[in-house]
C-alpha positions in Angstrom: -27.4 67.5 37.5 -23.8 66.7 38.2 -22.0 63.5 37.6 -21.0 63.5 41.3 -24.7 63.2 42.3 -25.5 60.3 39.9 -26.2 57.0 41.5 -25.6 53.6 39.8 -27.2 50.5 41.1 -27.2 46.9 40.0 -29.8 44.3 40.7 -29.3 40.6 40.2 -32.3 38.3 39.7 -32.4 34.6 39.0 -35.3 33.4 37.0 -37.0 30.2 38.1 -36.5 27.2 35.8 -39.1 27.4 33.0 -40.0 31.1 33.8 -37.2 32.7 31.8 -39.4 33.9 28.9 -42.1 35.3 31.2 -39.4 37.0 33.3 -37.9 38.5 30.1 -41.3 39.8 28.9 -42.0 41.3 32.3 -38.6 42.9 32.5 -38.8 44.3 29.0 -42.2 45.8 29.6 -41.2 47.3 32.9 -38.0 48.8 31.5 -39.9 50.5 28.7 -42.4 52.0 31.1 -39.9 53.0 33.8 -37.6 55.0 31.6 -40.1 57.8 31.4 -39.9 58.4 35.2 -38.0 61.5 36.2 -34.3 61.1 37.0 -33.8 58.0 34.9 -30.4 58.1 33.1 -30.5 54.6 31.6 -30.7 50.9 32.1 -28.6 48.0 30.9 -29.7 44.4 31.1 -27.3 41.5 30.9 -29.0 38.2 30.1 -27.6 34.8 30.8 -25.2 33.5 28.1 -27.2 31.0 26.0 -26.2 27.4 26.7 -24.5 28.3 30.0 -27.2 27.0 32.2 -27.3 30.2 34.1 -30.6 31.9 34.7 -29.1 35.1 36.3 -30.0 38.5 35.0 -28.1 41.6 35.9 -29.9 45.0 35.7 -27.8 48.1 35.9 -29.6 51.4 36.4 -28.3 55.0 36.6 -30.2 57.7 38.3 -29.7 61.5 38.4 -29.4 61.4 42.2 -30.5 59.6 45.4 -33.9 61.3 45.3 -34.6 59.8 41.9 -33.6 56.4 43.1 -35.8 56.6 46.1 -38.7 57.8 44.0 -38.2 55.0 41.6 -38.1 52.3 44.3 -41.3 53.8 45.9 -43.2 54.1 42.6 -46.3 52.0 42.2 -44.9 50.8 38.8 -41.7 49.4 40.5 -43.6 47.9 43.5 -46.0 46.1 41.1 -43.2 44.8 39.0 -41.3 43.6 42.0 -44.4 41.8 43.3 -45.0 40.3 39.8 -41.5 39.0 39.3 -41.2 37.4 42.8 -43.4 34.6 41.3 -40.9 34.3 38.4 -37.6 34.4 40.3 -35.8 32.5 42.9 -35.6 34.5 46.2 -35.4 38.2 46.3 -33.3 40.2 44.0 -29.8 41.3 45.1 -29.6 45.1 45.1 -26.3 46.9 45.3 -25.3 50.5 44.9 -21.9 51.1 43.3 -19.5 53.3 45.3 -17.6 56.1 43.7 -14.5 54.1 43.0 -16.4 51.1 41.6 -18.1 53.3 39.1 -14.7 54.5 37.8 -13.9 50.9 37.0 -17.1 50.0 35.3 -17.0 50.7 31.5 -20.3 51.9 30.0 -22.5 48.9 29.0 -20.3 46.4 30.9 -21.5 43.5 32.8 -20.9 44.4 36.4 -18.8 42.2 38.6 -17.7 43.5 41.9 -13.9 44.1 41.7 -11.6 43.2 44.5 -10.9 46.3 46.6 -7.2 45.7 46.4 -7.3 46.0 42.6 -9.2 49.3 42.8 -6.8 50.6 45.5 -3.8 49.7 43.4 -5.0 51.3 40.2 -6.2 54.4 42.1 -2.7 54.6 43.6 -1.1 54.4 40.1 -3.4 57.2 39.0 -3.0 59.4 42.1 0.7 59.1 42.9 2.2 60.9 39.8 -0.4 63.7 40.1 0.3 64.3 43.8 4.1 64.1 43.2 4.3 66.5 40.2 1.4 69.0 40.4 2.1 70.5 43.8 5.8 71.3 43.0 4.8 72.5 39.5 2.2 74.9 40.8 4.3 76.2 43.7 6.8 77.3 41.0 4.2 78.6 38.6 2.4 80.6 41.3 5.2 81.7 43.8 3.2 84.6 45.1 0.1 82.6 46.0 -0.6 81.5 49.5 0.1 77.7 49.8 -3.5 77.0 50.8 -4.7 78.6 47.5 -2.2 76.6 45.5 -3.4 73.5 47.4 -7.0 74.2 46.4 -6.0 74.6 42.7 -3.9 71.5 42.7 -6.6 69.4 44.5 -9.2 70.5 42.0 -6.9 69.6 39.1 -6.1 66.2 40.7 -9.8 65.4 41.2 -10.8 66.6 37.7 -7.9 64.7 36.1 -8.7 61.5 37.9 -12.4 61.7 37.2 -12.3 62.6 33.5 -8.9 61.5 32.2 -6.7 59.3 34.3 -9.1 56.8 35.8 -11.1 56.2 32.6 -7.8 55.8 30.7 -6.4 53.4 33.3 -9.6 51.4 33.5 -9.5 50.9 29.7 -5.8 50.1 29.6 -6.0 47.7 32.5 -9.4 46.2 31.6 -8.0 42.7 30.9 -6.5 42.6 34.4 -9.4 44.2 36.2 -12.1 42.1 34.5 -10.4 38.7 33.6 -13.8 37.0 33.5 -14.7 39.1 30.4 -11.6 37.9 28.6 -12.6 34.2 28.7 -14.1 33.2 25.4 -16.9 30.6 25.4 -16.8 28.0 22.6 
């Protein structure tokens, strides 16, 4: 299983007034049962802030790949849970799959809020620009006898690897207050 094939989804459900405890129980029981299904990499539930008046629950699930996600959504356990909670929630749940860039900007265990695409593009530019400016020149000097296409393959691999495991996680941590300003607001 590679990190590139992993799929992250988030589901938003709003409990009906007075059904919050029943929804919580049903969700807890379902999560416990569902984690034993093949291809499950974890689940994170964000509950409404006490006293906020919100009844919105966010459920973030990671799957090994698209096949595991499809099997999960077609499983009798999921279908039964979905049927059961329809009586406890308002409307249907909102289901969204995170794109590759969005998953870079989502710290582990974080409450997921869709980021403006312009912020993701700007931070990605900040991460990509220095790498694409420096690495090609450096490697053309280090490997003068290599064919330019081979140098390009090496440089592209280094850029992608650096972005995935070093640069983007670092930038998303450093710029977290700007990327996720709603998490910086303290409730009294």
